[in-house]
C-alpha positions as CSV (number, residue, x, y, z in Angstrom):
1,M,-22.7,-37.5,20.7
2,Q,-22.1,-36.0,17.6
3,G,-22.3,-31.8,17.4
4,S,-21.9,-29.1,19.8
5,P,-23.3,-30.2,22.9
6,Q,-26.2,-29.0,24.9
7,K,-25.3,-26.4,28.1
8,T,-26.8,-25.4,30.8
9,I,-25.9,-23.7,33.6
10,K,-23.6,-24.9,36.3
11,N,-25.5,-23.7,39.6
12,S,-28.7,-21.2,40.1
13,I,-29.1,-18.1,40.0
14,Q,-30.8,-15.8,41.7
15,L,-32.0,-12.0,40.3
16,E,-33.9,-9.5,41.3
17,G,-35.7,-6.3,39.8
18,V,-38.3,-4.1,38.5
19,G,-40.6,-4.8,35.7
20,L,-40.2,-2.0,33.1
21,H,-44.5,-2.3,32.4
22,N,-45.5,-2.9,35.7
23,G,-43.0,-1.7,38.3
24,V,-43.6,-4.8,39.7
25,N,-41.1,-5.8,41.9
26,A,-39.7,-9.3,40.1
27,K,-37.2,-11.9,42.0
28,L,-35.7,-14.6,39.4
29,N,-33.7,-17.6,40.1
30,L,-32.4,-19.4,37.2
31,K,-31.4,-22.9,37.5
32,P,-29.8,-25.9,35.4
33,A,-31.9,-27.9,33.4
34,E,-31.5,-32.0,32.5
35,A,-30.9,-32.0,28.1
36,N,-33.5,-31.6,25.9
37,T,-35.7,-29.6,28.3
38,G,-35.3,-26.3,26.4
39,I,-36.4,-22.8,28.5
40,I,-38.5,-23.3,30.6
41,F,-40.4,-20.2,32.8
42,L,-42.0,-21.1,36.1
43,R,-44.2,-18.2,37.5
44,T,-44.1,-19.1,41.0
45,D,-46.5,-17.0,42.4
46,V,-49.4,-19.1,40.0
47,D,-51.2,-22.6,40.4
48,S,-48.2,-25.0,40.5
49,S,-51.2,-27.0,37.5
50,K,-51.0,-24.3,35.3
51,N,-46.8,-22.0,35.7
52,L,-45.1,-23.4,33.2
53,I,-44.8,-22.0,29.2
54,E,-41.8,-23.2,27.0
55,G,-39.4,-20.4,26.0
56,S,-40.3,-21.2,22.4
57,Y,-41.3,-18.5,19.3
58,K,-44.3,-20.6,19.2
59,N,-45.8,-19.3,23.0
60,V,-45.4,-16.0,22.0
61,S,-49.1,-13.9,22.7
62,S,-47.3,-10.8,21.8
63,A,-44.6,-8.2,20.7
64,I,-46.2,-5.0,21.0
65,L,-43.5,-2.9,23.4
66,C,-42.3,-6.1,24.6
67,T,-42.4,-10.1,23.6
68,K,-44.8,-12.0,26.0
69,I,-44.8,-15.4,25.8
70,Q,-48.1,-17.6,26.8
71,N,-49.5,-21.2,27.9
72,S,-52.7,-23.1,27.0
73,F,-53.9,-22.2,30.6
74,G,-53.5,-18.0,29.8
75,V,-50.9,-17.7,32.0
76,S,-47.5,-15.5,30.6
77,V,-44.8,-14.0,31.6
78,S,-43.7,-10.6,29.3
79,T,-40.3,-8.8,28.9
80,V,-38.3,-12.1,28.1
81,E,-36.1,-11.5,25.1
82,H,-33.5,-10.1,27.1
83,I,-33.0,-13.1,29.2
84,M,-33.3,-14.5,26.1
85,A,-30.3,-13.2,24.1
86,A,-28.4,-13.9,27.1
87,F,-29.5,-17.6,27.4
88,Y,-27.9,-17.3,23.3
89,I,-25.3,-15.3,23.3
90,E,-24.0,-17.9,26.4
91,G,-25.4,-20.7,24.8
92,I,-27.9,-22.3,27.0
93,D,-30.3,-24.5,25.7
94,N,-31.4,-25.6,28.5
95,A,-32.9,-23.6,32.0
96,I,-35.7,-22.9,34.1
97,V,-36.9,-19.8,34.8
98,E,-38.8,-19.5,38.0
99,I,-40.4,-16.3,38.1
100,D,-43.0,-14.8,41.1
101,A,-44.2,-11.8,39.1
102,P,-45.2,-11.5,35.2
103,E,-42.8,-9.7,34.1
104,I,-39.3,-9.7,34.0
105,P,-37.4,-7.4,35.5
106,I,-35.4,-4.8,33.0
107,M,-32.2,-4.8,34.6
108,D,-30.2,-1.9,33.1
109,G,-32.3,-2.4,29.6
110,S,-30.1,-4.7,28.7
111,S,-28.9,-8.6,28.2
112,F,-26.2,-7.7,29.8
113,D,-26.7,-7.5,33.3
114,F,-28.2,-12.0,32.7
115,V,-25.0,-12.4,30.4
116,E,-22.7,-11.9,33.7
117,A,-24.4,-13.4,35.7
118,I,-24.8,-16.5,34.0
119,R,-21.0,-16.3,33.6
120,S,-20.3,-16.0,36.9
121,A,-23.0,-19.0,37.7
122,G,-20.4,-21.3,35.2
123,V,-22.1,-23.1,32.2
124,Q,-21.8,-26.8,32.0
125,E,-21.7,-29.4,28.7
126,Q,-23.9,-32.1,28.6
127,N,-24.4,-35.1,26.7
128,Y,-26.8,-34.5,24.2
129,S,-25.9,-33.1,20.4
130,K,-27.9,-29.7,19.6
131,K,-30.8,-29.8,17.9
132,F,-31.1,-27.6,14.9
133,I,-33.2,-26.8,11.9
134,K,-32.4,-27.5,8.4
135,V,-34.5,-25.5,5.8
136,L,-34.8,-28.2,2.7
137,K,-35.9,-25.8,0.1
138,K,-35.7,-21.9,-0.9
139,F,-38.6,-20.2,0.5
140,E,-39.8,-16.4,0.1
141,I,-42.1,-14.1,2.3
142,K,-43.8,-11.2,0.0
143,D,-45.4,-7.9,1.8
144,G,-46.6,-5.9,-1.3
145,P,-42.7,-4.3,-2.2
146,K,-40.9,-6.0,0.8
147,R,-39.5,-9.1,0.4
148,I,-37.5,-11.7,2.2
149,S,-36.3,-14.9,0.7
150,I,-34.0,-17.5,2.6
């Protein structure tokens, strides 16, 4: 293994709370996942042949008031930004997020509760290196007077 190892949570985590936008009570079960799985959201309240949503920028279907991800069947999970931030903060590359509702609970309105839960459960290093995207050429995005160069 070269580079930084991938990581998952060591033990399952159960959380419960209310969705900010829909007011629906949601139960979360965060589970360890094999290396190279990524972050997978699994809607337990939806048909099991259509309930997996990869936690990827490619699946963002809306970013108005919250981040909503959606799979090719139209099944979605909203308000994923706080739990995704917690995974990033704690270096978690692989996890299964089982949820029985269409929105991640808001908890305290930040990533704090998710970070604390991950720290309590522990982190497990895996025998595979993290994957990175390497930008090989400079590029620039312009929108009128606004400009971003990388």
